C-alpha positions in Angstrom: -13.3 12.7 4.7 -14.7 13.3 8.2 -18.4 14.0 8.8 -19.5 16.8 11.2 -22.6 18.7 11.8 -23.1 22.4 11.1 -25.3 24.9 13.1 -28.4 23.6 11.4 -27.5 20.1 12.6 -26.9 19.0 9.0 -24.1 16.5 8.1 -21.1 18.2 6.5 -18.1 16.3 5.1 -14.7 17.8 5.6 -11.5 16.5 4.0 -9.0 14.9 6.3 -5.3 15.1 5.8 -4.7 11.5 7.0 -1.9 9.9 5.1 -2.4 6.3 3.9 0.9 4.7 5.0 -0.1 1.3 3.7 -1.5 1.8 0.2 0.1 5.1 -0.9 2.9 6.3 1.4 4.0 9.8 0.3 7.7 8.9 0.3 7.0 6.2 -2.4 5.8 8.8 -4.9 8.9 11.0 -5.0 9.7 11.7 -8.6 6.1 11.5 -9.8 5.8 7.7 -10.0 4.9 5.1 -7.3 7.9 2.9 -6.5 5.9 -0.2 -7.2 5.1 1.0 -10.7 8.8 1.8 -11.3 9.8 -1.6 -10.1 7.3 -3.4 -12.3 8.4 -1.5 -15.3 12.1 -2.2 -14.8 12.0 -5.9 -13.6 11.3 -9.1 -15.5 8.1 -11.0 -14.4 10.2 -13.4 -12.4 12.2 -10.6 -10.7 9.0 -8.6 -9.9 7.4 -11.7 -8.3 10.5 -12.1 -6.2 10.3 -8.4 -5.2 6.7 -8.8 -4.1 7.5 -12.0 -2.2 10.5 -10.4 -0.6 8.4 -7.6 0.7 5.8 -10.0 2.1 8.7 -11.8 3.9 10.1 -8.6 5.2 6.9 -7.3 6.7 6.0 -10.8 8.1 9.4 -11.2 9.8 9.3 -7.8 11.5 5.6 -7.8 12.4 5.4 -6.1 15.8 9.1 -5.3 16.1 9.6 -2.0 14.3 6.5 0.0 13.3 2.8 -0.4 14.1 1.9 -4.1 13.7 -1.5 -3.1 12.2 0.3 -1.1 9.5 2.8 -3.9 8.9 -0.1 -6.4 8.6 -1.7 -4.1 6.1 1.5 -4.1 4.1 1.6 -7.9 4.1 -1.9 -8.0 2.8 -1.2 -5.3 0.2 1.8 -7.0 -1.2 0.0 -10.4 -1.2 -2.9 -8.9 -3.1 -0.5 -7.3 -5.6 1.3 -10.7 -6.0 -2.0 -12.5 -6.6 -3.2 -9.8 -9.1 0.1 -9.9 -11.0 0.2 -13.7 -11.2 -3.3 -13.8 -12.5 -2.5 -11.0 -15.0 0.6 -12.8 -16.5 -1.2 -16.1 -16.6 -4.0 -14.8 -18.8 
């Protein structure tokens, strides 16, 4: 949401159409399910951990070489948080 003022100088929130390319890229939800959820459902715990680690390595190794480095750093962080959350979940 963006905040602007109206004629009475009051704050008015307006929705923005900014796409979150780190947390919820639209191309990852084709078919009605996020790719990460599909992968988690189809892979064993060991395979899913490898999938998450592989994505961390992918975005780390290409940081600053392909897309926006800030976006890639955000993806590294996102996959690392998912890995941490998943490991905690399966250990409990």
